[in-house]
N, C-alpha and C positions, 0 to 999 in steps of 0.2 A: 504494500500500500504506500503511495507517494505522500510526500510531506503535505501538500495542499489538500489532498484527499483526507488525510488524518485530521487536519484542522477543520475542514468542512464537517467531518463527522463529529468532532468535538463541539462545534457550534450547535449541531442538531441535538446533542446530548445535554448540553448545559442548560440550566434554567436560571442563570444569573442575570437574565435580561432585566433592565430597568424599564419602568413604564414609559410610554411615549408621552411627550408633553407638547401639544400642538402650539402653545404660545411660549414655549421655552426659548429664551433668547441666548442661552449659553451655547458656546461653540460645541459642535458634535465631533467626536473623535472616533475613528474606526481603528481597531487594533488588528492587524493582519498577521499571517503566518511569519514565524521566525525560522531562520535556516541555521542548521548546524554547520558552522563554517570551518570546522576542524577540531574535533574533540578527542581526547585520549584519556585512558585511565579508568573508565567505567565501561560496563557492557553496552552493547549497541542499543538494547531496548531502553535503557535509561536515557540515552540521548534522544531516541525517538520520542520518548515520553516528554522530555523537556521541550521538544519542538511544539508539542501540543500545549503543555502546561505553562510555559513561560508567557505566551501571549495572554492566556487566561488570567494568570496572576497579575500581569501588568495592567490588563484591562480593569481588574478589580481595584488596583491601586489608583489608576487614573479616575475611575468612577467615584472614588471616595472624595475627590476634590469638589468642593461646592460650586466652583465656577465653571465646571465642564460637564458634559453629558457624554457617556460612552455608548456608541451604538450597540444595540442588543445583539446577541448571537444570531437571532433570526434575521435581523436586518443585514448583518454582515454576510451571512450565508446566502441570502437572496441576491445581494449585490454582487457577490463573487460568481454566482451562477449566471447572472446576467452578462457578466464580462467573460464567461466561459474560460475561467482560469483553471487549466488542467493541472494535473499533478506534476508534470515535468516543466511547467512554465515558471520561471523566476519572476517574483514580484518586484519590478523596478518602479521608479518614480512615476512613470507614465501610467502603468497599470494600477498602481496604488491610488493615483489621482482619480482614475475612472471608477474604481470601486467606491472610493469615498463619495464621489458625486452621485453614484447610483444609490448610495445609502443615505443621501441627504446630509452628508457630513462635510465639515470645513477642512478637517485634517485627517490624514492617515498616518499610522505608525507601523512600520515594519522594520525588519533588520535581521540580525543574526547573533549567535552566541558561540563561544568557544570555551570549552573546559579542558585545560591542559594539565592533567594530573592534579586537579584541585585548584588551579589558578583559573578563576572564572571571569570572563569578560562578556558584557553585552554591548552591542553597537546597535542603536536604534535610529532609524531615519524618520524625521518628521517631515511629511510632505504636505504642502498647501494644495488643496484640491482645485482651487480657483486658477492658480498659475501653473500647476503641475511641477513646480520646483521644490527641491529639498530645502526646507527652511533651516534645518540644522541636523547634524549627526551628533548624538549624545552617547556617552559611554561612562562606565565607572573606571576612569583612567587613573584614579588615585591608587598607587601600589598598595596602600594600606587597606583598601577595600576591594580586594580581588580574591579573597579566600572563599571557596565554595561554601564553607560553613556560614558565611555572611550573606547568603543569597537573599534573604528578606530585605536586608539593608541595601544591597546592591539594587534590587528592583525599586525600592523606595527612592534611592538616589536618581535612578534613571527617570522615574516619575517626576521627581522634583525638577529635573532639567528639561523634561518635555513640557511641563506646564509653564516654565519660564520662557521656553522658546516660542510659545504661542501667545505670550504676553499676559499670562495670568499671574496673580499674586501667589506668594508661597502658600503651601498647605497650612491651614491652621492646625494647631497641635492636636485638636480633637479629631482631625480627619486623617492623620498619619496612620499607616497600617501597623498592626501589631508585629512584634518581632517573632514571626513563626519560625520554628527550627527548620533548617535546610532539609532534614530528613523528612519532615512532614510535607514540605513543598514538593519534594521529589516523589514521595508516595502518592500524593494527590495527583501529580502529573501522570503517574502510572495508572491511577484510577481512570483518569480521562482517556488515556490511550486505550486501555482495555474496553472502556465503554464504547469508544468509536468502533472497536472491532466486534462489538456485540457480545462480548464475554462478560456478562454481568457478575458471574461468580468471582472471577479474578479481579474485576473492578471493585467489588465489595471488599475483597481481601486487602487490596491496596488502600482503599479509603479507611478501613479499620486500622491499618498500620499507621496511616497519617494521623488518625485520632489517638492512637497509642502514644505517638510522639508529641502530640499537642491536642489534648482533649477539648480545648476551646476553639478548634479550627472549624469555623462555621461552614466554609465552602466544602470541606471534606465531609462534614455531617450531612450537608444537602446532597452531595454526590452519593453518599451511602443510601440516603432515602430514595434517590432517583432509581437506583438499581435494585431496590427492594431488599436491601440488607438490614434495614432497621425499621 
């Protein structure tokens, strides 16, 4: 199963969608697939899971900012289908712009990640749907924030830089994401991956492992409920 196909499946599985707001003036952001740009040190399935999980985790982080709205999984899935984005097609600035327009969004976020034996980097491209240009490429370029164990903080930093790139104020303290353990985030990503494959039993096992690592991880709890594990 290809990267984009996995992500489309994850969108179908997830129920993290925010309600539509017809009169909502906040800029809308679509978070698109992330590519494994060269990772080593973990099994292939873990990296496949992160291709699905990282965009979902980042979308949840961006959605917590009161000044932005993140397009729902259903909206993104429909927009990607309209643009006929196949599994082998790389999402460049032009295609990201078209998907964002189809979803009624002002900005698209896509990019890649690399895990080199525990040194974790995310590179996210912020695309303006109106101009089709990349507004900014943001990353956790601080060497002190590149340990895989810091994954939650890495995603929050990338979120901070994305909202700054589109001209929003910093996150209020109440909107910043919890420091979820990296193990919980990885198992949550596995759960999403298995869910896209239609393997509810393995998805439930992964979500339970995520909850063992962090009993208060709401997204994992919701995932477990989706697959009938609780």
